[in-house]
N, C-alpha and C positions, 0 to 999 in steps of 0.2 A: 817802462819795461825795457830792459836791455836785451840785446840779441841773444845772449846766453840764458836769460831768464825766461824767454818765451817757451811755452810748452811745445812738444811734438804733438801732432794730432793724427789719430788713426780712425778713419771712417770704415766701419765693417758693415757691409750691406748684403742682405740676402734678397732673393727674388721670390715674391709670392708667398711669404711666410705669414701665416695667420697669427694675429695677436691672441694672447691668452693660452698658448699651447705649451707652456712650460710649468713645472711644479711651482716655481717661484711666483707665477701669476695665477695660481689656482687650478691648474690642469691636473688630471688624475694620474698622469704618467710623468716620470722624471726624465724629460727629453733632453734638457740642456743644463746639466748640473754646473758646469764651469761658468757658462754665461750668467746663470742665476746668481752664482757666487760673486762674479765680477759686478753684476748689477747691484748687488747688496752693498757694495762699497761706495756706490754713487747714487744717483737719482733715477728712479724708474718712473716713467709717465705711462699710466694705464689709459689715458685719454689721448693717445697719439693717432693722427689720421693722415692718410695720403690725400693730396689735393685732387687726385683723379686715379681710379683703379685701373691703370694701364701703364706699362713699363716706361716707354719713352716720355710721355707727358709728365709722369711722376719724377723721373730722374732729371728731366729738364728743370722742373720746379726746384729740386734740391740744389742744383748747381746755380740757378739764376735767382733764387729767392722770390719767384713770381708764380702766380697761379696760371693754369693753362690758358685761360681767356686772355691773359696779358702776354705771355710768351708765345702764344698762338700755335703751340704744338699740341694738338688735341687727339692725335692718333699715332700709332707706332710707325706708320709709313711716312711720317713727316719729319723724320730725324734730320738734323742740320738745317732746319728752316725756322729756327727760333728767332724771336725778337727780344732783345735784352740790352741792359747796360753792362757794367762790369760784373763778373760773376765770381764764384768762389776761387777759381784759379788765379784770376786777376788780383784779388785781394791778397792771397798768400804769396803770389809772385812778387808783388810790390813790397811785401814785408820781408823779403829775403829768404823765403822758405824753399827748400828742395822738395819737389813734388814727384810722387810715384803713383802709378796705377797698376793693379793686377786683377784680371778677371773679366767679368761681363760689363761692357760699357753701355751700349744701347742708348747713347746720348750724343750730343753734337760735338763734344770734345773727343780728340783722338790722339794717336801716337805722337804727333808733333807738338802737342800742347803740354806734355809732361817731361820732366827730366829723365824719368825711368818709366817704361811702359812694357806691360806683358798682357797680350790679348790679341784679338778678342776671344774669350771663352764664351760660347753660346750654349744653348741647351743640347744641341747635337753637333758640336763643332768646336775645335780648339786649335791653337797654332803649334807649329813645329813638333809634330807628333812622331813618336817611334812607331814601329810596326804594331806593337801590342796596343799602344794608345790609339792608333788608327783603327784597329780591329774593335776596340771598345766603342769608339764613336760610331762605327758602322753598325754595331749591335744596338746602340741607342736609337739610331734611325729605324732599325728594323722593328722595334717594338711599338712604333707609331704613337709615341708619347704615353705609353703604358696604360694602366698599371701592369708591371711585370708580376706574374704570379709565382715566380721562383726567384731565388737569390741571383743577383747579377753574376754571370759566370766569368768574372774578371777580378783580380785582386784589388784591394782598397787603394793601392798606390796609383792606379790609373784614374781614379775618380777625380773629377775636376777640382773639388775643394782642396784635395791634397796637393795637386800640382800648382794651384793658385797660391797657396801658402808657401810652397817651396819658392815660387817666383818672388813673392812679397818679401820674404826673409832675405833673399839674395839682393834685392833692391836696397833694403835697409843696410845691409853690410857693405854696399858699394859706395857709400858716401865718403868723399875724400876728407871733408871737414866735419869731425864729430861734434863740433860746437854749433854747426849750422842746424837750425831747427828744420823739421821736415813735416810734410803732410803726406800721409799714405792712405789711399782709397783702395780697400780690398773688397772686391765685389763678387759674391758667389752666385752662379746661375741657379742654384738649388735653394729651397726644396720645390721649386717650380717643376712641373711635369717635363720629361717623362718620370713617372713615379717608379723609381728603381733604387735598389740598395744592395750591396753585397753582404755576405756574412762577415762579422758577427751581427751586423746591424739589422739584417732581414728578420732574424729570429729574436731580436732583443725585446720587441713588444708584441705580445700575442694579440692577434685580432680580437679574440674574445674579451680581452682586458681593455680595449679601447673605449673611452667614455662615450656614452650615447650622444648622438647629434641632437640639436634642438628641434630640427624639423626635417622630415623626409620628403620624398618626391610629391606627395599629396599637397605640400605647401606651395610648390612651384605652380601646380595646376590652379590652386586657389588664388595665388597672387596674379596669375595671368600675364598678359603682355609679353615682354622679352623672357621672363622666367619660364612661362609655358612653352613659348616658341623654342627656346634653347633646349629645354628638357625633352620635348618631343623630337627635335632634330637629332639629338645625341642617341636617344632610344631607337630612332629609326636607323641610324648608322651603326650602332653598337648595341643590339638588343640584349637586355639583361645586365647592362654594365653596372647599374646601381647595386646589383646583388653583391658586388665586390667592394662596397664602400668601406667595410671594416678592414679588408686586406690592404687597400691602398692608403687608408688613413694610418694603419700600422707602419707601412713603408714610409709614409710621409714623416712620421715620428722618428723612424730610423734614420732618415736623411738628416733630420735636425740634429740627432746625436752625432752623426758623422761630422756635420758642420761644427758642432760644439767641440769635438775633439781637436779639430783643426784650429779653431779659435784659441783653444788652450795652448796649443803648440806655438801659435803666432804670438800670443801675449806673453807667455812665460819666457820665450826666447828673447823677445824685445825687452822685457823687464830685467833679464839677466845682463843684457848689453847696456841698457840705459835706464836704471831703476828710478821710478817715481817721476818721470818727466813727461809722460804721455797721457793726453786726454783721449779716452776711448768713447766713440760714439757708435752705438749699435742700433741698426734700424733695418726696415725692409721697404721696398718700393710700394707694395700693396699687399692685400691679403689673398686668400684662397677659400673657395667654398669647402673643400675637403669633405664632400659628401652632403653638406647642408643643402636643403631643398632638392635633394637628389641630383646635385650638380657637381661637376669637377671644375677646377681651374677658376675662371672668373667670367665676366661678360654680361651678366644680366643685372641691371639695377644698381642701386647704391646702398646695399645692405651693410650692416656692421661687419659681416664676415669679410667683405672686400675692402672696406674703408679703414678699419682699425689696423694698426701695425705695431709690432714690438718696437720699443724705443727706450734706450737708457744711455746715460752719460756717466762715466766714471773717470777719476784721475785727479791730479792736483787741483785743489781749490773747490772741488765739487762735494757738497754735503751728502751724507748717506740718508736716504729716505725713499719711500714710495709715495708718489704724488698722484692721488686719485681725483683731484679737483681741477687741475690745470689742463685745459684742452689745447693741444698743439698740432702742428702740421709740419710736413717736410719742408715747406717754404721757410720755416723758422730756423733751419740749420745754418744758412749762410750768415744772417745777422748775429746768431749766437756765437759762431766760431770767429767772426770778425771781432766781436767784442772781447772774446777770450784771449785774442792775441793783440789787443789794443789797437785795432785797425778801424778805420771809418766804414760805416755801412754805406754801400754805394747807392746812388740815385736809382730809382726804379724798383728797388727791393720792397716787396710787400710783406715779407715775414717780420716777425717780432723777436727780438733777442731774448733768449731764455737765461742768459748769463746771470743776471741778478737773482733769478729764482734758483738757479743751480747753486749759487754761492751763498745764498741766504741774506744777501744785502737788501733785497726787496722781494716781497711775495707776489708782486704784480697784480694786486687786488683789482678786479674789474677788467683787467686786460685780457685774461684768458678764460673768461666765463663761457664762451661759445667758440665753435669752430665751424668752418665752411669747407665744402668740397664741390667739385663739378663733375659732370658726366656728359657723354654724347659727342658725336662728330658734327652735329648740325643738321639742317634740313628738316623736313617733316618726319613725324614718327610713322614707321611702317605699321600696318595693322597686324593683328595676331595671326591672320591666315596668309600673310605675304609669302611669296616664293620668288623674290627677285634673283637676278643673276648674282652669284657670290664670287669671291676670289678663290674658290675651290668647288669641286663638283658636289651636287647633292648625293650622287651615288658614291659608294665606298665608305671607308671608315674615317678618312681625313676630315677634320673640321678645325676652324679657328673660331674660338668663342667671341673674339672681338671682331664682329662682322657687320655687314651693312645693316642688318635688322636690329641686332641687340644694341648697337651704338647709334641708332637713328635719333634725331631730335636733339634737344639740349635740356639738361636738368641741373638743378642746384640743390644742395643739401645744407641744412643748418642743424647742429647739435648744441643743445644748451641743457646742462644738468642731465636729467633722465629723459628729456623730451627731444624729439627729432622731427623735422619737417623736410619734405622734399617737394619742390615745385618744378613743373615741367613746362616747356615752351608752348605746349598746346593748351595750357590753362588748367591742367589737372594738378591736384595737390594730394599729398599723403601726410598724415600726422600719426606718430607713434609714441606711446609711453613705454620706453625701453625697460624700465625696472620691472614691469609686470608682463611685458610682451617682447622678450629678447629676439624672437624670430620675426618680428614686424609683420604679424598676420592680422592684427586687429587695427585696421585703419580708422582713426578717429576724426578724420577731416570733416565729415558731415555730422559729427556728434554735437548736438546743441550744448551739452555740458562742457564742451571743449572750445566753444566759440571764442571766448576771451583769450585762451591759451593760443589758439590758432592765429588770432590777430597779432598778438605780441611776438610770436615766432616769425610771422611773415614780415613784420616791421624790422626785426633783427636781421632777417635774411636780406631785406632790401638795403639795410645799412651796409652789410658786407658787400653786396653787389656794387654799391657806390664806392666803397673803399678799394675794391680791386679794379676799378676803372684806372687805366694806365696813365701814369705821370710822364711816360716817355713818348716822344723824345723831349728832352729838356729844351727850354727856350730862354727868353730874356728874363722871365719872372722866376723868382725864387720862392718855392712853397715853404711854409713854416713846417719844419720837421720836428717830431717829438724825440726826446731821448729814448734810446733803445728801440726806436720805431714803434713805440707804445702809443699809437694814435687813438686807441680805444679807451685809454685811461680816463675815468671820470674826472671832471674839473674840480 
């Protein structure tokens, strides 16, 4: 592959976007028509997962190709404490790519690591603001992460996605050598809370038309543990907040449409400038309850609402299809893009390249039959009635769902087909048949009829745990590496 033959690569990332919330993936509202259309030209993976439902651990996994237990960043407060080998920027830098970042980083790489940089845009903060933009940010702070019950009283132009796309397009236009390939990472802080959106997006989706949730607050009480603890804490801080779930779900959908309009502007401008040369990779770092279990945001457990993410790839060489069988993770991004630009997959990468699956050269039979994810900050699990000191007061409305209690202990998840197992460091297990129990309320762990299934799922989970044991640091011995990092392929 020559220098001019190599594709441009654009990673479009959202924060806390729930999978399955677009018409193209079966949702009852048309939230992202352009993205659905772009996805239809490439491959959509309906079985895509985050390695951990928290921003910094997940984003560190994307860049490093490693699970949190290997890169060792298991909480948002441990940014820039990663353990890794060469990462995505190292791979593209060696390949001669110009690199650009615009948006929310929340990861160990920063301004000095990219050729072009615009950020950080966070949920209530942005760089180099005008007076109006600063007033908008101050308003975001004032609504205490929402949901806002009225349209945002500022024009669309001050919204972060608009400004991030402005910056990203300026970066693409700044390249001196139009033949030099580039990597652009465009990272939106939305649709993460605060749940707010201006007109016309606020009124675009009527709360009465929002599809019903799978489970309400009674499910959090039934599941117990961190679900009950978080539900009761938020109700204590914000009495009656769940009564607003249709309003903030409608605003969440409006935020997705706002993002969709900006992705349209980004992609169409890029295609007019450099037609047919860009691989688009669209994904999120993790999901959002969006009212499921009577909860907002994230924080409790390893449910599908938090673990599953939107994920599609489109562009030159990528076949058009919806893949409902292949189970993938954010850790697979680095090896996939490395192979797409004909670069070597670095040592220590635990992800598996999807490039043969995307191009149709190999379906990866047996490699992607299951997927694994992690949760928890370590230590012992706090009991359901715990009231330890937190990094915010129990009094008042402020809370952080990723807190000492909800993230206590360590958990591991395995999904295979329609079955899912979660095992915890205190010896507890959970087993769900997702096809008949999408809310994960019917725990079959102790069901005698599922004893054989439970054993095979735990065996598969143990195999994953052994495979994510870290190969770094490298030493004198050279491990035998599989093509595409497909270590799970049957012999």
